[in-house]
C-alpha positions as CSV (number, residue, x, y, z in Angstrom):
1,M,31.4,8.8,-11.0
2,N,29.5,7.5,-8.1
3,S,31.8,8.6,-5.6
4,E,31.7,11.9,-6.9
5,Y,28.1,11.9,-7.4
6,W,27.7,10.8,-3.7
7,T,30.3,13.4,-2.5
8,R,28.1,16.1,-4.4
9,K,24.8,14.6,-2.7
10,K,26.5,15.1,1.1
11,Q,26.7,18.6,0.0
12,T,23.7,19.2,-1.0
13,R,22.0,17.5,2.1
14,R,24.5,20.0,4.6
15,R,23.4,22.8,2.3
16,V,19.8,22.0,3.3
17,L,20.5,21.7,6.7
18,Q,22.3,25.0,6.7
19,G,18.9,26.6,5.5
20,A,17.8,26.3,2.1
21,G,15.3,24.0,1.8
22,A,14.4,20.5,-0.2
23,G,11.8,18.7,-1.6
24,T,10.8,14.6,-2.2
25,L,7.5,13.7,-3.1
26,G,6.1,10.8,-4.9
27,F,3.1,8.9,-6.3
28,A,2.1,6.5,-3.0
29,A,0.5,9.4,-1.7
30,F,-2.5,9.0,-3.7
31,S,-1.9,5.5,-5.1
32,L,0.1,2.8,-3.0
33,V,2.5,0.2,-4.4
34,G,3.9,-2.9,-3.2
35,C,7.1,-4.3,-4.7
36,G,11.2,-4.6,-4.2
37,D,14.1,-7.1,-4.2
38,D,15.4,-9.7,-1.6
39,D,17.5,-9.3,1.0
40,D,21.0,-10.4,1.7
41,S,20.9,-13.4,3.8
42,G,24.7,-13.5,5.0
43,G,25.7,-12.2,8.5
44,G,27.1,-8.8,9.4
45,K,25.5,-5.3,8.9
46,L,23.2,-5.1,5.9
47,Q,24.0,-2.7,3.4
48,L,20.0,-0.9,3.3
49,A,19.2,1.3,1.0
50,T,22.1,1.5,-1.9
51,P,21.5,2.8,-4.4
52,T,23.8,3.2,-7.4
53,P,22.7,5.4,-10.4
54,A,22.6,3.6,-14.0
55,A,25.7,3.7,-15.9
56,G,25.6,7.5,-18.3
57,A,23.2,8.5,-15.9
58,T,23.5,12.5,-14.8
59,P,23.4,12.5,-11.2
60,I,20.2,14.4,-9.7
61,D,20.5,16.9,-7.4
62,P,17.3,17.0,-5.8
63,F,17.7,19.9,-3.5
64,A,19.2,22.4,-5.9
65,G,17.9,25.6,-5.2
66,A,15.4,24.2,-2.6
67,K,13.2,26.6,0.2
68,K,11.9,26.6,3.4
69,G,8.3,27.5,4.5
70,G,5.3,27.2,3.4
71,T,1.8,24.5,3.7
72,L,1.1,21.4,1.5
73,K,-2.2,21.1,1.1
74,L,-3.5,17.6,-0.4
75,D,-6.8,15.9,-0.2
76,N,-8.4,13.1,1.1
77,S,-11.8,11.4,-0.2
78,I,-12.8,9.7,3.3
79,D,-12.3,10.4,6.7
80,P,-10.3,7.1,8.5
81,P,-12.3,4.8,11.0
82,T,-10.4,5.6,13.5
83,I,-6.5,8.0,13.7
84,D,-5.6,5.3,16.4
85,P,-2.8,3.6,14.1
86,Y,-3.3,0.0,16.1
87,G,-7.5,0.4,16.3
88,N,-8.5,-0.3,11.8
89,V,-6.8,-2.2,9.3
90,S,-7.9,0.5,7.1
91,V,-5.4,2.8,4.7
92,R,-7.0,5.6,6.0
93,T,-6.0,4.8,9.3
94,K,-2.4,4.3,8.7
95,T,-1.7,6.8,5.7
96,M,-2.7,9.5,8.3
97,A,-0.3,7.5,11.5
98,N,2.5,7.6,8.8
99,Y,2.3,11.2,9.4
100,V,3.0,11.3,13.6
101,Y,4.3,8.2,14.2
102,S,7.8,6.3,13.6
103,R,8.6,2.9,12.8
104,L,12.0,1.3,13.1
105,M,12.3,0.6,9.3
106,K,10.8,2.7,6.3
107,Y,11.6,2.9,3.0
108,K,14.1,5.3,1.4
109,T,13.3,7.6,-1.5
110,G,15.1,9.7,-3.4
111,P,15.4,10.2,-7.3
112,E,18.0,7.1,-8.0
113,F,14.3,5.1,-6.4
114,K,12.2,4.0,-8.8
115,Q,9.8,1.0,-8.7
116,G,11.1,-2.3,-8.1
117,N,14.4,-0.7,-6.3
118,V,13.1,1.1,-3.1
119,R,14.4,-0.4,-0.4
120,P,14.2,-0.7,3.3
121,T,16.0,1.8,5.6
122,G,16.6,3.2,9.2
123,D,13.3,5.1,10.8
124,L,14.4,5.0,14.3
125,A,16.9,2.3,14.3
126,E,20.2,3.4,12.9
127,K,21.2,0.1,11.8
128,V,20.2,-3.3,12.0
129,E,22.7,-7.0,11.9
130,A,21.7,-10.1,10.7
131,S,22.9,-13.6,11.8
132,A,24.8,-15.5,9.6
133,D,21.8,-17.8,9.5
134,G,19.5,-15.5,8.9
135,L,17.4,-16.5,11.8
136,K,18.0,-13.1,14.0
137,Y,18.3,-9.5,13.3
138,T,19.4,-7.1,16.0
139,F,18.2,-3.4,15.4
140,R,19.8,-0.8,17.5
141,L,18.1,2.3,18.3
142,R,19.0,6.5,17.3
143,Q,20.4,8.1,20.3
144,G,18.5,11.4,21.2
145,I,14.4,10.5,19.7
146,K,12.5,12.7,21.9
147,Y,8.3,12.5,21.6
148,H,6.5,16.2,20.6
149,N,6.1,18.5,23.4
150,I,2.5,17.9,23.6
151,A,1.4,16.5,27.7
152,P,1.3,14.2,28.8
153,L,4.4,13.2,27.1
154,N,6.0,17.1,27.1
155,G,8.8,15.8,24.5
156,R,10.0,12.8,27.0
157,A,13.0,10.6,25.1
158,L,12.0,7.5,23.7
159,S,12.4,4.4,25.3
160,I,13.0,0.8,25.3
161,E,9.5,0.3,26.9
162,D,7.8,1.8,24.3
163,V,8.9,-0.4,21.5
164,R,8.0,-3.6,24.0
165,Y,4.8,-2.3,24.3
166,S,4.2,-1.3,20.6
167,W,5.2,-4.9,19.9
168,A,2.9,-6.0,22.1
169,K,-0.4,-4.1,20.1
170,A,1.0,-4.8,17.4
171,T,0.3,-8.8,18.1
172,D,-2.5,-8.8,20.0
173,V,-5.1,-11.1,19.6
174,K,-7.4,-8.0,18.9
175,N,-4.9,-6.7,16.1
176,S,-6.1,-8.5,12.9
177,N,-3.3,-7.7,11.2
178,R,-0.8,-9.7,13.8
179,G,-0.9,-12.7,11.3
180,Q,1.4,-10.5,9.0
181,L,4.1,-10.6,11.9
182,A,3.4,-14.5,12.8
183,F,7.0,-15.6,11.6
184,I,8.3,-13.6,14.0
185,D,9.5,-16.1,17.5
186,K,10.3,-13.9,19.6
187,V,11.7,-10.5,20.3
188,E,14.4,-9.4,23.3
189,Y,15.3,-6.0,24.4
190,P,18.3,-6.5,25.9
191,D,19.4,-2.8,27.0
192,D,17.8,0.3,26.8
193,R,18.6,0.7,23.0
194,T,18.8,-2.6,21.6
195,V,15.9,-4.8,19.7
196,V,16.8,-8.4,18.9
197,M,14.1,-10.8,16.3
198,S,14.5,-13.9,16.2
199,L,13.1,-15.3,13.4
200,K,11.2,-19.2,13.3
201,A,13.2,-19.7,9.7
202,P,14.5,-17.3,7.5
203,N,12.3,-14.7,5.9
204,A,13.5,-13.0,2.5
205,A,11.1,-10.2,3.4
206,F,11.7,-9.5,6.8
207,L,13.3,-6.2,6.5
208,D,9.8,-5.0,4.3
209,V,7.8,-6.3,6.7
210,I,9.3,-4.6,9.3
211,A,9.2,-1.5,6.9
212,D,5.5,-1.7,6.1
213,A,3.7,1.2,7.4
214,S,0.4,-0.9,8.3
215,L,2.0,-2.8,11.0
216,L,4.3,-2.2,13.8
217,Y,4.3,1.8,14.5
218,I,6.2,3.2,17.9
219,V,3.5,4.6,20.1
220,P,4.1,5.9,23.7
221,T,3.2,3.8,26.7
222,E,0.8,6.9,27.9
223,S,-1.4,5.6,25.4
224,E,-2.2,3.3,27.5
225,S,-4.1,5.6,30.1
226,G,-2.5,8.7,29.6
227,F,-4.0,10.3,26.3
228,N,-6.5,8.8,23.4
229,M,-5.0,7.7,20.4
230,A,-8.2,7.3,18.7
231,K,-8.6,11.2,19.7
232,T,-4.9,12.4,19.1
233,M,-1.8,11.2,17.7
234,I,1.6,11.9,19.9
235,G,4.6,10.4,18.4
236,T,8.6,10.8,17.2
237,G,8.2,11.1,13.7
238,P,8.5,14.5,11.1
239,W,5.5,15.7,12.1
240,I,3.4,17.0,15.2
241,F,-0.3,16.4,15.1
242,E,-2.4,19.9,15.3
243,S,-5.6,18.4,14.9
244,Y,-8.7,16.5,12.9
245,Q,-12.2,17.6,12.3
246,P,-14.3,14.7,10.7
247,S,-15.2,15.4,7.1
248,I,-13.3,18.5,7.5
249,G,-9.4,17.9,7.5
250,F,-6.2,17.1,9.2
251,K,-3.4,19.5,10.3
252,F,0.0,18.6,10.9
253,K,2.7,21.3,11.7
254,R,6.7,20.0,11.3
255,N,8.8,19.2,14.1
256,P,11.5,20.8,14.6
257,E,13.5,17.8,16.4
258,W,12.5,15.3,14.0
259,Y,16.1,13.1,13.8
260,E,16.5,14.4,9.9
261,T,18.1,17.4,11.0
262,G,17.0,20.3,8.6
263,F,13.8,18.1,8.1
264,P,10.6,18.6,7.0
265,L,10.7,21.5,5.0
266,V,7.6,23.2,4.6
267,D,6.1,24.6,7.9
268,A,2.7,22.2,7.5
269,V,0.8,19.9,5.6
270,E,-3.0,20.4,5.9
271,I,-5.1,17.2,4.4
272,T,-8.8,18.8,3.8
273,T,-11.5,15.7,3.1
274,I,-13.6,16.5,-0.3
275,P,-15.6,13.4,-0.7
276,D,-17.0,14.5,-4.5
277,Y,-14.1,13.7,-7.0
278,A,-15.6,16.4,-9.5
279,N,-15.0,19.0,-6.1
280,R,-11.3,17.7,-5.4
281,V,-10.8,18.1,-9.4
282,A,-12.4,21.9,-9.2
283,Q,-10.3,23.3,-6.4
284,F,-6.8,21.2,-7.9
285,Q,-7.8,24.1,-11.2
286,A,-8.8,27.0,-8.4
287,G,-5.2,26.1,-6.6
288,A,-6.4,25.4,-3.8
289,T,-4.9,22.0,-3.0
290,D,-1.1,21.6,-4.4
291,A,-1.9,17.5,-5.5
292,T,-5.3,15.3,-6.4
293,A,-5.3,11.8,-8.0
294,L,-7.2,12.1,-12.1
295,N,-8.6,10.1,-13.8
296,A,-7.5,9.6,-17.0
297,Q,-10.8,10.4,-18.1
298,D,-9.9,14.0,-17.3
299,L,-6.1,13.9,-17.5
300,T,-6.4,15.8,-21.1
301,D,-8.9,18.6,-19.4
302,V,-6.9,19.6,-16.2
303,K,-3.7,19.8,-18.3
304,K,-5.3,22.6,-20.3
305,A,-6.8,24.1,-17.2
306,V,-4.4,24.5,-14.7
307,S,-1.1,26.4,-16.0
308,G,1.6,24.6,-15.2
309,A,1.0,21.6,-13.5
310,Q,2.8,18.5,-13.3
311,F,1.7,15.5,-14.3
312,G,2.6,11.9,-14.1
313,P,1.7,8.1,-15.3
314,D,1.6,5.8,-11.4
315,T,1.1,1.7,-11.6
316,S,-1.5,1.4,-8.5
317,V,-1.9,-1.3,-6.0
318,G,-3.9,-3.1,-8.1
319,L,-5.2,-5.6,-6.8
320,S,-9.0,-6.0,-6.5
321,F,-10.6,-9.1,-6.6
322,I,-14.4,-10.6,-6.2
323,Y,-14.7,-13.2,-3.2
324,F,-17.3,-15.2,-1.9
325,D,-18.5,-16.0,1.9
326,S,-17.3,-19.4,3.5
327,D,-20.7,-20.8,4.2
328,P,-20.7,-24.4,3.2
329,S,-23.8,-24.5,1.5
330,S,-23.8,-21.6,-0.8
331,P,-23.2,-22.4,-4.8
332,W,-19.2,-21.3,-4.8
333,A,-17.8,-23.1,-2.0
334,K,-20.0,-26.8,-3.7
335,D,-18.0,-26.7,-7.2
336,D,-14.8,-25.0,-8.2
337,R,-16.5,-24.4,-11.4
338,V,-19.1,-22.0,-10.2
339,R,-16.2,-19.2,-9.3
340,Q,-14.2,-20.3,-12.5
341,A,-17.5,-19.4,-14.2
342,I,-17.9,-16.1,-12.8
343,S,-13.6,-15.0,-13.3
344,M,-14.6,-16.4,-17.4
345,C,-17.8,-13.5,-17.1
346,L,-15.9,-11.0,-16.6
347,D,-14.4,-8.8,-19.6
348,R,-11.4,-7.6,-18.2
349,D,-11.2,-5.6,-21.4
350,A,-13.9,-3.7,-21.5
351,L,-13.4,-3.2,-17.8
352,T,-10.1,-1.9,-18.1
353,E,-11.5,1.2,-20.3
354,V,-14.4,1.7,-18.2
355,A,-12.3,2.8,-15.5
356,F,-8.6,3.9,-17.4
357,N,-9.9,5.4,-20.6
358,V,-7.4,3.1,-22.5
359,K,-8.7,4.0,-26.2
360,A,-8.5,7.8,-25.5
361,I,-5.1,7.3,-23.4
362,K,-3.1,5.6,-26.6
363,A,-4.7,7.6,-29.2
364,A,-2.7,10.8,-27.2
365,G,0.7,8.5,-27.9
366,I,0.6,7.0,-24.0
367,D,1.6,3.6,-23.7
368,A,-1.5,1.7,-22.2
369,S,-1.6,-1.8,-22.9
370,I,-4.6,-4.3,-21.2
371,K,-2.8,-6.5,-18.3
372,Y,-4.6,-8.6,-16.3
373,N,-4.4,-8.1,-12.7
374,N,-3.5,-12.1,-10.9
375,V,-3.6,-12.6,-7.5
376,I,-0.6,-10.8,-7.5
377,P,-1.3,-7.5,-8.4
378,I,0.5,-6.3,-11.9
379,S,2.3,-3.8,-9.6
380,V,4.1,-6.2,-8.4
381,K,6.1,-7.2,-11.8
382,R,8.6,-9.8,-9.9
383,W,6.8,-11.6,-8.4
384,W,3.1,-11.6,-10.9
385,L,2.4,-14.2,-13.5
386,D,0.5,-13.0,-16.6
387,P,-2.7,-14.4,-17.2
388,Q,-2.2,-14.1,-20.2
389,S,1.1,-15.7,-20.5
390,P,1.6,-19.3,-21.9
391,E,3.6,-19.8,-18.6
392,H,-0.1,-20.0,-16.7
393,G,-0.9,-23.4,-18.8
394,E,-3.6,-24.7,-18.5
395,T,-5.3,-22.4,-15.6
396,G,-4.9,-19.4,-18.0
397,K,-8.5,-20.1,-19.4
398,F,-10.1,-19.2,-16.9
399,F,-9.1,-15.1,-17.2
400,K,-10.1,-15.5,-20.8
401,Y,-14.3,-13.6,-21.7
402,D,-16.2,-16.5,-22.4
403,V,-20.0,-16.1,-21.1
404,A,-20.8,-19.6,-23.4
405,E,-18.2,-21.3,-22.2
406,A,-18.8,-20.0,-18.3
407,K,-22.7,-20.6,-18.3
408,K,-21.6,-24.6,-19.2
409,L,-19.3,-24.8,-15.8
410,L,-22.3,-23.3,-14.4
411,S,-25.0,-25.8,-15.7
412,A,-22.0,-28.3,-14.8
413,A,-21.7,-27.5,-11.2
414,G,-25.4,-28.0,-10.9
415,Y,-26.5,-24.3,-11.8
416,P,-28.1,-24.4,-15.3
417,D,-30.5,-21.4,-14.6
418,G,-28.1,-19.6,-12.3
419,F,-28.9,-18.9,-8.4
420,S,-29.9,-15.6,-6.4
421,T,-27.3,-14.1,-4.4
422,T,-26.1,-10.5,-3.1
423,Y,-23.3,-8.6,-4.3
424,Q,-22.2,-5.7,-2.4
425,Y,-19.0,-3.2,-2.5
426,T,-18.4,0.1,-0.7
427,G,-19.0,2.8,-2.7
428,N,-17.3,5.4,-0.7
429,G,-13.8,3.6,-0.2
430,Y,-12.3,3.3,-2.9
431,G,-12.7,5.8,-5.5
432,L,-14.6,6.2,-8.8
433,E,-12.5,3.5,-11.1
434,H,-13.6,0.9,-8.1
435,N,-17.0,2.1,-8.4
436,Q,-16.9,2.0,-12.2
437,V,-15.3,-1.8,-12.3
438,A,-17.9,-2.9,-9.2
439,E,-21.3,-1.4,-11.5
440,A,-19.6,-3.1,-14.7
441,Q,-19.4,-6.2,-13.1
442,I,-23.0,-6.5,-12.2
443,A,-24.4,-6.6,-15.9
444,M,-21.9,-9.1,-16.0
445,L,-22.4,-11.6,-13.6
446,Q,-26.5,-11.1,-14.3
447,A,-25.5,-12.5,-18.3
448,L,-24.3,-15.6,-16.6
449,G,-27.3,-15.9,-14.7
450,L,-26.8,-14.5,-11.7
451,K,-29.8,-12.8,-10.0
452,T,-27.8,-9.9,-8.3
453,T,-29.4,-7.7,-5.2
454,T,-27.1,-5.3,-5.1
455,D,-25.6,-4.0,-1.5
456,V,-23.4,-0.6,-2.1
457,Q,-22.0,-0.6,2.1
458,D,-20.2,2.5,4.2
459,Y,-17.0,1.6,3.9
460,N,-16.5,2.9,7.7
461,S,-19.3,0.9,9.1
462,K,-19.7,-1.6,7.4
463,Y,-17.3,-2.8,4.9
464,I,-13.6,-2.4,6.3
465,T,-15.1,-3.9,9.6
466,Q,-17.2,-6.3,8.6
467,T,-17.2,-7.3,4.5
468,F,-13.8,-6.9,4.5
469,V,-12.4,-9.6,6.8
470,G,-14.9,-12.1,5.9
471,N,-18.5,-11.3,7.7
472,F,-21.1,-11.4,5.4
473,K,-23.2,-13.3,3.1
474,G,-22.8,-13.6,-0.6
475,I,-20.6,-12.0,-3.2
476,A,-17.9,-9.3,-2.6
477,F,-15.9,-7.1,-4.5
478,G,-12.7,-5.3,-3.2
479,L,-9.5,-4.1,-2.8
480,E,-6.2,-4.8,-1.1
481,T,-4.3,-3.9,0.9
482,S,-1.3,-2.5,-0.4
483,F,2.3,-4.6,0.8
484,P,5.0,-3.7,0.4
485,E,6.7,-7.1,-0.4
486,G,4.8,-9.4,-2.4
487,S,4.5,-12.4,0.8
488,G,1.7,-9.7,2.4
489,Y,-1.1,-10.8,-0.4
490,V,-0.3,-14.5,-0.5
491,L,-0.2,-15.2,3.6
492,R,-3.4,-12.5,3.9
493,L,-5.6,-14.4,1.3
494,F,-4.4,-18.5,2.3
495,T,-3.6,-17.9,5.7
496,E,-5.1,-18.4,9.2
497,D,-4.4,-14.2,8.7
498,P,-8.0,-12.5,10.9
499,N,-7.8,-10.6,6.9
500,N,-8.4,-13.9,5.2
501,H,-11.6,-12.0,3.2
502,G,-13.0,-15.4,2.0
503,R,-11.9,-17.4,5.2
504,V,-10.1,-19.9,2.6
505,K,-8.8,-22.9,3.9
506,D,-6.8,-24.8,1.1
507,P,-4.2,-27.0,2.2
508,V,-1.9,-26.8,-0.9
509,L,-2.2,-23.0,-0.8
510,E,-1.6,-22.4,2.7
511,K,1.6,-24.4,2.2
512,L,3.1,-22.8,-0.8
513,A,1.9,-18.7,0.9
514,V,4.5,-20.1,3.8
515,Q,6.9,-21.6,1.3
516,Q,7.3,-18.4,0.0
517,Q,9.2,-16.6,2.8
518,S,11.7,-18.9,3.6
519,E,13.1,-19.3,0.6
520,L,15.7,-17.0,-0.2
521,N,16.7,-18.3,-3.4
522,E,15.3,-15.0,-6.2
523,E,14.1,-17.6,-8.9
524,K,12.7,-20.3,-6.8
525,R,11.3,-17.8,-4.4
526,R,9.5,-16.5,-7.7
527,Q,8.6,-20.2,-9.2
528,V,6.5,-20.6,-5.7
529,F,4.8,-17.4,-6.4
530,H,3.7,-18.3,-10.3
531,D,2.9,-21.9,-8.6
532,I,0.8,-19.6,-6.0
533,Q,-1.0,-17.7,-8.9
534,R,-1.8,-21.0,-10.9
535,E,-3.2,-22.8,-8.0
536,N,-5.7,-19.5,-6.8
537,A,-6.7,-19.6,-10.7
538,K,-7.8,-23.4,-10.9
539,H,-10.1,-23.1,-8.3
540,M,-10.6,-19.4,-8.3
541,Y,-10.9,-18.3,-4.3
542,Y,-10.5,-15.1,-5.9
543,V,-11.5,-13.7,-8.8
544,P,-8.8,-11.2,-10.0
545,S,-10.5,-8.1,-11.6
546,Q,-9.5,-4.8,-13.0
547,A,-9.9,-2.1,-10.9
548,G,-6.1,-1.0,-10.2
549,A,-5.1,-2.4,-12.7
550,G,-4.6,0.3,-15.8
551,T,-2.3,3.4,-15.3
552,R,-3.5,6.1,-12.5
553,W,-2.2,10.0,-12.9
554,V,-1.0,12.5,-10.5
555,G,-1.3,15.7,-10.9
556,Y,1.1,18.6,-8.7
557,Q,1.2,22.5,-9.3
558,G,3.7,23.7,-10.3
559,S,5.1,25.1,-7.4
560,V,5.5,21.7,-5.6
561,K,9.0,20.7,-6.1
562,N,10.5,17.3,-6.8
563,A,7.0,16.1,-7.4
564,L,7.2,13.4,-9.7
565,E,10.7,12.5,-8.8
566,F,10.5,10.4,-5.7
567,Y,8.6,7.2,-5.2
568,T,7.5,5.2,-2.2
569,Q,5.6,2.0,-1.8
570,G,3.1,1.3,0.8
571,Y,1.2,3.8,3.4
572,G,4.7,5.5,4.2
573,A,4.3,9.5,2.7
574,G,4.1,11.1,5.6
575,T,7.0,10.4,6.2
576,E,9.3,9.2,3.1
577,L,8.7,12.1,0.7
578,H,6.8,15.0,2.4
579,P,9.5,16.1,4.9
580,Y,11.3,16.4,1.6
581,K,9.0,18.5,-0.5
582,W,9.4,22.0,-0.7
583,K,7.6,24.9,-2.7
584,A,8.7,27.8,-5.1
């Protein structure tokens, strides 16, 4: 059955390339989930993205009856800080870059791939080989790749110098994401189509890191002086940049010379910036946009209002947390019990209800059980340790809502009357769900005895450029970047990574964060991740919270085909999903 399925799928792909059209999407256009399986550590050619349909499953033809043409109309809540893919760590920047710029690797998508088994596959690399010891990976680039036909590149061929130049930008000291690539010892370019990466030690997440849509984009050498990447975008990806107007939106058109012949299927993508959530919903209900993210509270009403619309659940990236400044004179720097008390003053069940309307969703017959984030988000199921499980051990008690016990801890730490501090978060960066949790936590902190002054920050001018990277005073609340593999979270939070938000320096956690990379045994690696979560809970350097910990919803017009059948992780929707969508 499997061989027949893949033969038929290849035949279907050929029909599409001959003019039928096809479709793909995924929820990651709106929420960003990180998860995935380990790669083989053996030598020879790696088998990338090789799905096997479940026994007895009916194969799905994602391209049956597909059409070409039309415009996919999406929305966006806020402008990116910059459109330069190396100019900022923001999700807003990376998401837009993914339409235009290619990577060496991307994620393979299709109906057979679901959360937890999306695997890296080649983007500019047509194949990759690993050495037997897992210390060297050789990427062979595709032939015939051209840049978009825009001055000053004018459709010139991709060169190995572009890869060399891009690697230098990705690892430049000014790039705060460089820490995610620090385990790579050296990169060599033996000929004009080959890239060889040597690792300091075997790394279970290597290909996921290279596929991560946050890190290595291949940009042209002309961006040094020929054009300004902060003002225009010229790449080799599936979409050609047409325009960007702040507060208005983006326009992209299909790249007819993309290496996946026949794709993208729609002629254009338009992304309209609509800051107000209610307006985004209204535009969707009016048919002005093809898709929008929905809060759980609005799901039933929108479903009634939009005939033929499609709605799908999505476990979001999930990792939200309270974090602290690194001033050694701050109360939390003096005693772990201050941070433990702050964790215990959070009513996580109430926070989840506020953000995800759990009771109403349950009443509608939909599974909406409440689970707690750890310092690894719920969505990364392979590595997440349930704080409410016996496996969490003694440190699980610090996730329990107990204000009386929290006050005892605070008093024992020397603050019987609490203390004054600033509580800060971005009000326009992460959406209503985040803001609802952020605001609800204020009363909980005050009930503990903290006298808080609230600073609601602009995402672009202050939060992402200062607070997110640890330049703040007081207590902060925010969301973590979506990583396609669990190692990204712990490396950022517990090592010398420039984006270590709380500038945490703990030798035990740092050692564990590095150790999980080189542990190739699945079960042993899981135990390292669990140890990290227990160890963080013992100190509560990062206090996990519930924004993102429940089920989000996304709505699509009925005219968008394959809207709910395709899934990716991270910020790669522009390359991994949208080229395959089609509109009836």
